[in-house]
N, C-alpha and C positions, 0 to 999 in steps of 0.2 A: 631194229631196236636202237634207241638212243644210247650213244656211247657216253660213258662217264668215267672219270678217273677215281671216283670214290663211290662206295656203296652207300655210305651214310649221307643223307641229304636233308634239306630243311624245306618244309612247307611254310612259307612266310605268312600266308593267310591265317594259319592256325596259331602262330606264335604270338604271345602276349607280353613277351619281354620279362618273364618272371625270374630270370637269372639262376634257376635251378641247375641248368646245364653247365654254366660257366664255372661253377664251384666244383664240379665232378670231373671235368675234362683233364686227363693226366698230362697233356701237353699244352694246356692253356690256349687251345685252338679256337675258342669261341668268345665273341664279344657281343654285347647288346648295345646297339646304336639306333637312335630314333625309335625306340620302343620295340625293336625286332632283333632277334639273334642273327649273327652272321658267323659262318664257319670259315676259318682261315685254312684253305685247302692244303697248303704246304705243311701245315702242322698236324693235320688230322691223321690218325692211325686206324680209323674205322673200328675202334674197339666196341662201339655201340653203347657206351656208357650214357651218352646223352639221350639215346632212344629209351634206355631203361628208366631214366629219371624224369623225363618230360611229362608233366601232367596233362598237357594239351595234345599230346601225340603229334607234335609239330615236326619231330625228327622221325625219319623212316629209312629203311634199307631198300636200295634198288637192286633188283635181281632179274633173272630171265624169266619170262612167262613160260608156262608149259607148252604153249603152242610152238615154241622154238623147236620142239622135237620133230615137228612135221617136215622140217627141211631135210631130214636124213632118211635114208632107206633102212638103216639098221641102227637101233637106239640102245645104248647101254647105260644102266643106272649105277651110280657109285654112291651107295648109302653110307653115310657116316654112322659109326656104331651108336651114336646118340639117338638115332632114329628108333632103335629097338626099345628104348625106354619110354616112348611116348604113348604106348597103347596099353590100356588097362587089361584087355581080354586076350592079348596075344600070348599064346601058351609057350611058344618058342620062336626063335629067330626065323625059322622057315616060313612061318605064317606071314611075316612082314615081307620077306623076299618074294613069296608067291603073289602077294598083293601088288607088288611093284610090276610084276609081269602082267597082271590083270589090267592095270591102268594104262598100258600102252608101251612099255619097254619090251625089247626083244631079248635082253639078257641083263644079268645083274653081276657086278663084280664088287665084292666086299672090300671096303677101305680097311676094315679090321684085319683082313688077311695081309694087306700091304703093311699094316702097322706091326705085325709080327716080324715081317722081314726087316723093317727098319730097326726094330728092337734088337734083333740078332746082329745086324750089321753094326749098330752103335756099340753094343757090348763087345764086339770083336775089335773095333778100331779104337775103343776108349783108352786102353793102356798106351797105345802109340800117340793118340791125340793129346794125352796129358803131357807128353814130352814136347809137343809142338805148340799147343794152344795154352792160354793162360788158365790157371786154376782159380776157382772152380769152373767146370764146363757148363754151358747153358744150353738147354734144349732148343731146337729150331722148329718145333712142331707148330707153335702158335704164331701166326703171321702178325698179329697185333703187337706181340712182344718184340718180334724182329724189327718192326717199324719203330717201335718205341725206343729200342736201343740205338738204332741208327740216327735218331733225331736227338734224343735227350741224354744218352749215355755213351758218348763216343769212345771212352776209355774201355768199354766192355765189348766192342765189336769183335775183338779177337778171342773172346771167351765163348762165342757161339759155335756150336757144332755145325760143320759144313755139310749137313745131310738134308736131303729134300724131305718134305712132309709126306706122310703116308698117302694122302689123296693124290699127290703128284705121281708117286710111284704106281698107284692103282690105275691112274688114267693111262699111263704109258703102257702098262701090261694089258689093260682091258682092250685097248685099240688094236694091239698086235694080235691078241688072242681072237678078237672079232674078225680081223682080216683073214686069219687061218681058217676060221669056221665058215666064213661066207665067200671068201674070194673077192670081196668088194675092195675098191680103192679106199684109202684113208679118208678122203673127202666125203664119202658116202656114209661114213660111220660117225654117228653122233654120240659123244661121251658126256654125260651130265652128272654133275655132283649135286647131291642133296645136302645143303649146308645148314648148320645150326647157328651161324653168325655172319655178320656183314664183313668181317675182316677176311674171311676165307673167300668171299665173293670178289673182293678187290684184289687179293693176292693171286687168285687164279686167272683173273682177267688182265691184270697188270703186274706180272711177276717181277720181283726184285732180284732174285738169285738164279734165274735161268732165262734163256733168251726169248722164248715165246710161250704163249699159253698152251697147256696140254689138254685142256677140256674145251668142249664146244658150247657149254652153257653151265650156269650155276643156278639151281632152283632153291626156293625157300622151303625149309622143312615145314613151315606153317601151311603153305599152299598145298604141298603134296599130302600133308596129313589128312586134310579133308577128303581127298579122293581115296586115300588108303582105308579110311574108316569104313566107307561104303563097300570097298572090295573085300575087306576082312570078313564081313558078314556072310559072304558067299563061299568062303573057303571052309570045307569040312576037314579034309586031310591033305595038307600040302606035301609036295614032293621034297626029297632031301636036297636042299640047295646050299645050305651053309657049309663053308669050308674053313671058317675062322674059329679059333678056340678062345679059351678064357683070357689069354694074354692080350689078344687083339681087341676083343670087345671091351676089355677093361680100360682101354685108352680113353673112353668117353668121360671118365671121372678123373679128377685130380689125383695124381699118384699112380695112375694106371701105367703110364709110360715107364716110369722108374721100376715098378714091380715087374713089368714084362722083361726088362733088361736084366733083372737079377741084381741090380745095384743096391748096395747097402748104405753107403755114406751119401745119402741124397736128402734133399728137402723138396717137397712139392708145395707150391704156393699158388693160390687162386684168388681172383679178384684184383682188378687193376690197381687199386690203391695199395693193397698189400704187396703187390709186385713191385711197385715203385719204391716202397720202403726197403725191400730186400735188395733191390738193385743199388740203392743208395749205400747200403752196408757193404755190398760187394765192391763198389767203386772206391769206397774209403777204406777198404781192407779190414773191415770189422767182423766179417763173417769167416770163421775158420773151421777146419776139420770137416769140410763138406767138399765132396768131389764132383757132384752132379746136382744141378738145380733144374727142376721141372717147373715151368711157369705157364700159367693159364690166365688170360685176361678176364675170362668170365668166371663168376662165382661158382665154385663147385667143379670147374672144368668145363668141357664142351656141353655138358648137360645144362649149363646155365646160360647158354647162348640166347640172345634176344630174338632169334628166329625159331626158337623151339616153342612147344605148346605146354608141356607138362611142367609142374613144379620141379626144380632141379633135384631136390632131395628125394622126391618120389621117384623120379626117373632114375636116379642113381641106385636106389634100392631095387628097382625092377631089373636094371642091367646086371646088378650083382646076382640076382636070382637066375636070370636067363643064362649068364655066363657059366653058372655052376651046372646047368643042365646039358651043356654041350659035351661031346665026347672028349676025353682027355687027350686022345691021340691027335686031335685037331690042333692042339697047341704047337705041334711040330711042323705044321704046314707053313707055307710061305709062298711068295711069288716065284714062279718058275724061273730059275736062273737063266734058262735059255731064252726067256722073253725079255729080260732086262739085264744088261751087263752091270757089273759091280761099279764101274766108273759112272754109270748113269744115276746111281744113288746119291752121288755127291753133287754139290752145287756146280753149275757151269759159270756163274758169275760170283764175284767177290762182294761181300756185304761191305758197304762203305758208309762212312759218316756223312750225313746230309746236313750241311751247315745252314739250315733254314732259319736258325735263331741268330745268325751272324749279323751284327749291327752294320758293318761296312766292310768292303773288301780290303780297304787300306787299314793296316793294323793300328797305325797312329790315330787315325780318325775313330776307329772302333774303341780304342782305349779312352779317348776323350769323351766319347758318347757314353761309355760305361761309367766314367767318373761323374758325368752329368746325371745319369740315371740314379746313381747312389745318392747324390746330393738332393735330387728331387724327391726320392723316396723318403729321405730323412725328414722332409718337411710335411709329409703326409701322416695321417693319424695312426697308420699301422693296424687298423682294425680288420682289413680284408673283408669288408661287408658286402662288396659287389655292387653297391648302389650306383657306382660310376659306370657300370657296364663291363668292367674288367674283373678278372677273377681274384686279383690281389692288389694291394697298394703298389707293390713293386712292378707288377704288370702295367698298372696305370702310369707309373713313372717312365717305364720303357715306351709306352705308347705316346706319352707327352714328348719325349726326346725324339721319337721317330716322326713326330708331326701329325699323328692321327688322333690325338686327344689333347685336351687342355686342362690346366689345373682346376678350372671351375667345374669340371665334370665331377670332382669330389664334393659331395654335399657339405662336408665339414669345412673344406676350404672356401666353398661358396658362402657358407654362413659367416665365416670370419670376414670375408670381403664385404658382405652386406652390413655387418656390424660396424666395420671401419667406415663404410660409406655413410651410415646413419650418424655416427659420431662426427664426421666431417660436416655433414649437413647441419647439425646442431650448432657447431662452431660458426659456420657461415651465417646462420640465422641470427646469432647473437650480435653480429656486426652489421646487420642490415639497417638502413635508414628507416625511421618510423613510418614513412609514407609507403614503404614496400612490405612491411610486416609488423607484427606485434613485438614490442621490446621484450627482451627476456627479463626474468626476475633479477638476474645479476646486474643488468644495465640499470634498471629502475633503482636498485639499492645504491649503486654508485652515484646516480644522479641526485638521490635524496641526501646522501652524505655531502656532496659538493654544495648543494643548496644550504644545508645546515651550517657548513663551514663559512659560507659567504655571509649568512645572517649573523653569525658570531662576530666575524670581522667588522661588519657594518655597525653593529651595536657598540663595539669597543671604541670605534672611531668617534661616534656621536657623543658618547659619555665624556671622552677626552676633550672635545670641543666645548661642551657646556661648562665643564670645570674650568677651562681656560678663560672663558668669558666672565664667569663669576669672580674669579680671582682678580681680574683686571678692574672690575667695578669696585670691589672692596678696596683696592689700593688707591684708586682715585679719591674715594670718600675719605680715607685716612689722611691722604695728603692735604685735602681741602680742610679737614678739621684741624690738622696740625698748623696749617698756615694761619687759620683764624685765631688759634690760640696764641701764636707768636705775635700777631697784630694787637691783640688785647693787652698782652704784657708790655708791649712797647708804649702804648698810650698811657698806661698806668705810671710808667717810669717818668715820663715828661711832666706829668701833672705833679708829681711829687717833688721835682727839682725846682719848680718855680717858687714855691714859698721860701725855700732856703735862700734863693737869691734875694 
């Protein structure tokens, strides 16, 4: 089988770049580039939210095929309690367990039984844990939540209970029990979990809080469901196989873990978006008077996992009905303490903050980049429309500073640039010579005004010249007339003097 580090994968051929997934991812792990979505592996928590919302079914979960069972001489099934709520006609849990034996498993070990042990252990250590860990304490049952906290909420790492998940405890106990029954070595015993979600597939194959995988394979509940339906039709009266009570089976639904512990001051939150809101409140110390928080990434709890078949609300109702049918004394059952030591119930590795969102290893450089991100984000429209391929304007600003996007990816900024370019082209056109383009209206008006002014100036000068010439002619005529008059007067005077003489 091809090894992967994540169960959630992308089928590029089916993706049309519709951006539905980028808006729902709680860690902003998805971008759309060149018309196709891409998943940033270091940010993905395998919550399956993108699988749930993708209309093209381009996202899918990778898991082990059932043929992997053939590699082992003895095969043990670990059914999650969610499996019991998938079948309409299953009268009780024993029908489902018997059907698992019918499809090829040699034994069945209920995860619900391990859940009861985890509940008892958590209730026992809770008072002491409150003195050591931060308040409120956070359940460690959902692997998607654990990964989310380690990536996005580093301040809450110390709030998480250091207890392994029920499926891990069930796997350890089931293998040891099978060894006692068969005498086979561990490598000949195959332990397979039937998972309702991709986060558990990834967590069991690539564990964060313990050294190595404790299961040999993780099967999809959807794939197993088809084979179980056929097997259930052949079962008339199943043998008594179930060992888990109401408390363990109730873990399938949100709130089941807290009720199994008997904790009163708790809240149970389901749905990844709701979980993020609550963790924000815890981190900012706005959530008070709560001692324990049960968090499930899937809506409704594990019954809402994207590898399930039935509607989560219908499945939850069925599980409630089935859990009421089990014998009350089964609630007292748990994993044989001789099979698993108390120390093995605790994590072997410490949960650590994973700085995958760190901008740079150098603090000074990172601070400068952060300042640049904020400046860039301030220039963006703040609509978080996703048209750029990033989930938000701030995410786009981060991508720009990181060098994996550019400002023009924002359609609004691109429109502004195009408008500015158009305005500049209009200005350039206004100053082009007539031989290269049509003059603008503004240029023609300016030319007309200049021509008119020149005409006015020319007319004024002509009139002045004509007036000057007319004045000169009149002066000459007057002078000539005056001279003639004087000559006549002189002649008359001489003639008058002669007679006197």
